[in-house]
N, C-alpha and C positions, 0 to 999 in steps of 0.2 A: 426237252426230250420226251417227257411224259405226254405233253400236249401233241407232239408229232406222232407218238405211238397211238394215242386215241384217234387221231385223224386217220391213221392207217387202218385201224380196226373199223372205223366208220365207213371207209372206202370199201372194205371187204363186205361189210354188212349191207351196204346199199347196192352193191353189184351182184352179190351171190346169195343173199339171204332173203327168203320170202316169208313174211310174217304169217300169212294166211294158209301156208302149206304145212304139212306134217314134218316131224323131226326126220323121218326116213327120207322124205323128198329132199330136204335141205342138206342132209349128209351126202347125198349123191351129187350135189352141186358144188362140192368143195373145189377151190381153185387149185390149179396144178402146182403152184409154187408154195402151197401151204400143206404141211404134213397132215395126214388123215386124222391122227389122234389130236392134233392141235385144233383142227377144224371141228372135230366132234365136241371138244371142250367149249369152243366159242358158240356153237349152235345150241348146246345144252344150256349154256348161260343165258343166251338171248331168249330162249324159250321158257326159262324158269320164271317164277313169280317175281323174284328180285329183279331180273333183267327187264321184265315188262314194266315194273314200277319205275325203274330208273329211266326207261325210254319215255314213259309218259311225263315224268318230271322234267326231262330234258326238253321235250316239246313245249311244255308250259313256260319253261325258262326262256326258250328261244323266242317265244311269242312276245316277250317283254323287251327283247333287244330291238331298239329302234334304228340304230345306225350300224351298218357293216362297212367293210373296207373293200378296196379294189385291187389289193396287191396279190391276191390269189395265194399260191403256195410260196411265193417269195416272202421271206421274212422282212420285218420292218428294219432290221439291222442292215440287211443287204440294200434295201431301198435307200436308207440314210447314207450308207457308204458310197453308193453310186452318185447320189446328189452332191455329197461333199467333194467327191473327186471331180465332178463336172464343174462345180463352183470354185474349187480350189480353197475352200474353207468350210467350217461347220455351218450348215444352213439353218440349223435350229429346229426345235420340235414343231413350231407353227407350220413351217414349210413342209416337213415330213407328213404332218397330219393332213395338210391340204392335198398333197400328191397322192396319198394312200386312200383318199376318200373322193377322188375325182375320176370320172370315166375318161376314156381315151378321147372322146369327142369334146371334152372340156366341161361337161355337165356334172353336177353333183349328185351323189346317190340319194340325198335326202334334202329337203328344203331347209332343214335346220342347220346344215353344215355351213353354208355361207354366213348365216347369222352368228354362229359360234366363231368363225374365222374373223369376222368383222369386229366382234367384241375383243378377241385376242389382239388384233392389230391396234385397236384403240388403246388398250391397256399398255401395249408396248410403246406407243407414241407418248403416252402420259409419263412413262418412265425414262424416255429418251433424254430428258433434261437432268436426270439424277445421275449420280456417280455409280456406275455398275462395272465391276471388274470382270464379270463373267456373263456374256450375252446368252450363252447356251443355257446356263443355269436359270437365267431370267426367263427364257422361253419355257423351260420346264415348269416353273412356278406359275407363269401366266396361264398356260394351258390347263393346269390343274385347277386354277381358280375358275376358269371358264367351263370346264367339263364337270366340275364338282369333285368331292372327296374321292380319292383313289381307294380301291379295294385292296385288302392285304394280298401280298404275293405278286402284284403286277402293277405297272404304270401304263395307262392307256396311251397308245400311240408309240410305244417303245418296243413292243413285241415281247418275246420271251427273255427272261433273265433279270432285267432291272426290277427292283422292288422299291416301294415308297421309302423304306428305311435307308437304303443305299443312295437313292437319287436325291432325297431332300435333306439328308443329314448335313448340318453346317460344316463346310469344308475347313474353316479356320481351326476348328477343334481337332481335326483329324490329320491335317496336312501341315507340317511345320517347316519342311525344307523342300527345296527343289528336287533333291534326290528322292524323297518319299513320293512326291508328285509324279516324277518320271517312272518310278517303280510301279505305281498304281496304273499309270497309262499303259505300260507294257503288259500288265496283267489283264487289263481290259481288252487290249488288242488280241492277246492270246486266247482269252475266253471267247471273244467274238469269232475268232478263226475256228475254234473247236465247234462252236454252235453252228456256224455256217457249214462246216464239213459234215456235221450230223444231219443238217437240213438237206444238203445236197444228196447224201446217201439215201435218206428216206424218200426224197422227191423222186430219185431214180427208181426205187422199189415201187412207189405209187404209180409212176408212169409205166413201169414194166407190167403191172397188174392190168393196166388199161389197154395193152397191146395184145394182138393175136399171139398165142403161145408159140407158133412156129416162127413168126417173125422175130419175137423177142428173144428166142433162144438162139437162132442162127445168126442174127445180125448184131448182137451185142458183144463188143470186144471185151476181153478180160474176164469172161465167164466160161465155165465149163460144167458139164453135168457131173454129179457125184457118182463115181463108179462103185456104188454099194447098194445095199438093199433099199436105201432111201430113194434111189434113182427112179423107182416106179412112181414116185410122187412128183417127179419133175423138178426136184430140188436143185437150186443153183448155189454155187459158192463163188466168192470173189477170189481171184488169183492174187 
């Protein structure tokens, strides 16, 4: 959720904030769906020395990122669920990584991607003769070997939520019965549903920001203007 909130603020910044303009100019450019006092806070922060330092650090960090993905605003969880439903089984992390790093015309975003995928498939072929009770877990381990050590707090190719500690902890030590395993599966499904719901709500807000105000207000079902002093800001509430 924190990541989606940062994405939403970045959308506001890229669409309405002008770095080379004055504070007064930027205050007048505030979006209709953002309260004036909240926009003032964002502008003040972006114009502050701290905000500028973080912006420069982010640009430098971004320059080191070699490989991006093609899933856009769709979470990797949603991509994986769609692939699993189409295949009728878990497709595994290797397939999810391939799909999320391939363009619609079949080309890869970076020349390094097919090399990584080939290494992953070779490792999987090497393990095909061994006894493995969990192909999905095997895919996770193989991709981590190919991509390198995971950073704390996330696992590449799995999107928001999964962490190295949860993903790679030995299952034998934590799951002793079928009942416990089923309980964990239900929890995962519930968490994925909550995450997907939050993603969809934030995706809607981000799409709404990109639409002309009169179209977004009049054509969006389930929304109404707030009949209060806040209405002068064009605030919307969900019914």
